[in-house]
C-alpha positions, 0 to 999 in steps of 0.5 A: 464519489471518486471514481478515479480513485475507487478505481486505484483503491480497488487495483490496490486492494484487489479481493479486499477492496469491499472489506477495507471500504466496509471497515473505513466506513465504520469508522467515520463516513467522512474518513471513507470519503478521503480515503477515496478522493485524496489518498487514492484518486489525488495522491496514489492515482494522479499523472506522473508515477506509474500505480506501480512506482507510487505503491512502492513508496508506499511501501517504502512509508509505512514500513518505516511508521511500523505499521505493519499490517498497512505495509503487507496492504501496501505489498500486495497492492505493489504486486497487483500494480505489477510492480518486480518483486526485484524492486520491492526487494530494493523497497526493502534494502533502501530502508533496512538502515531505517528501521529496528531488526524487530521491524525489519523482521517484520518486514521480511516476514511479511514480504515472504507471505506475499511472494510465497 
């Protein structure tokens, strides 16, 4: 297994790491291996941007996809990775024109839960 990918995934998901892994493995073990190796090892863990900035990018991506569950996870992950609240406010402001009113309401509600 990809140790770097595991470390990055653990940094993003914190205490929810084991539950995430179990849920993804239940879908299919190959998906779990791909998530760790490709998603967290090669993509989020590669050199260049730090993890906080990469997580801000993921927040923007999942927000415009309307993926509320993933948005919540990555808002939390961005904070765990060291992203400042102001940076995440900026990310949400940047994607605002791309979201419908209901999607933006969801994003703002999830962000409020994270900063509580």
